[in-house]
Residue, then its C-alpha position, 0 to 999 in steps of 0.5 A: m498309430a491312429a491319434g495315439k502312440p505308435v506302439q506295436d503291443d503284439p510282437k507278431a503285429p504286421c509292419r505298417l506304413y508311415l507315409i512322408t509327403p514330398p518336400a514340395l507339393e501343390v495342396k489341391v492336387f496332393s490332397d486328392e493323391l493323399k485321399a487315394a493313398l489313405d483309402a487304399g489300405d492301412v496307413a499308420c501315419v503321415q508326416l508332413r515334411l516341407k523344406d525351404v518354406t515359410d512357417d505360414h506355408i507349413l501351417r496352411t498346408a497342414d490345415a488342409l491335409m491334417p483333417i484328411v489324415q485324421r479322418a482316415g484314422a492315421a496320425f498326423i506328424l509334423n517334421d522338425r517343428p514341435d512349436l508348429a505341431q503343438a500350435l496345430g494340434a498335430d498328433g506328433v512331431h519327428v525331430g532329427q539330430d540337428d533339430t530341436p532336442y528330444a527333451e525340448a520337443r517333448r516339453i513342447m508337445g506334452p506327454s501324450a503326443i508322438v515324438g520320434v527321433t532320427c537315429h541314422d545307423s547309430r545304436h547309441l543314438a537310438m538307445e539314448a532316444g529310447e531311454a529318454g522316452a521317444d515313441y519311436v526311433a528311425f533308422g536309415a537310409f537303407f537304400p539309395t534315395t533322391t528325397k534327401d541326402p542321407r548321412a548314413r547307410a544302415p544295415f538290415e542287421l540293425v533292424t534285426w538287432w533292435s527288434e530282438m533287443m528293444t521294445v521301442p518301435q523302429v521306423a525304417i526309412g530311405g529309398i524303400t519301395v514295394e519291390n525292395c521292402r521285404p528284407l526290412v519287413e522280415a528283419g523286424a521293422d515296425f514301420l516303413a517310412v516311404c516317400a517317393g516309393i508311394w508318390q512316384h509309384p508308376e501305377g499311382p499312390a493307391a497301388a503302392v499302398k496296396g502293394f506294401n500292405a500285401i507284403f505286410g500281410s504275406 
C-alpha cells in the first residue's frame, strides 16, 4: 500500500499488515516503537487514530510520524478527518459510518488518495462503498477488543464471501493478534488491521510484526 492504492492485483498475494496507532501516545516514545515495528517486516500502512484531542495535536503528531512511515515505504492514513489528511498531504483517510461520507471524503482527498470505509458486518454497506469507489472496505470486529467498543461482531464467512465475490480489497479489524489471525488469513483477508496486537505484544512491536509476516508467508 506504499504511497498508492491498497490493491492486491494478484489474487494469490499474501495478506499484509495495516497498523493502527494507540488512541493516545507520547510521540517521542512511540516514534521509536513505530520505527522498530516498520523495520521488522512488511507493513502496508499505518493509520493515525487519536481520540479526544485537538486538531493541533493531531497535526503535530502526524508531522512527527508521517515521515517515519513513508520512509519505510508504507502509506500514512489519517482516521476520520479528510480535511486534516488533505492539509497534511497524507496518503489517505479512513472514514466510519458516522464520519464524513465517502463522497465528501473523496472530494476533499482527490482521486489519487486512499479512501477506506468502515462497514462493520454489513455486506450492503460494503457493496455500496465499493461501488462508490472506496479503495478498501473494513469489516469487524472479529474478536473481542478493548481498543474501541465495536458495533458488531463479523463472521469469518463474510471475509470468505467478499474475497470470492468482490475485487475491492478488504481489511479485517478487531482484536486481531498473532495467535488468532490465521483463520482470517485463510478466509481471504487482504489486510489485517492491528492495534493492541502490535503495541501490547509481550515481546514488543517488532516481534509482533515478524510473527504476523511469518503467518502471511506460510
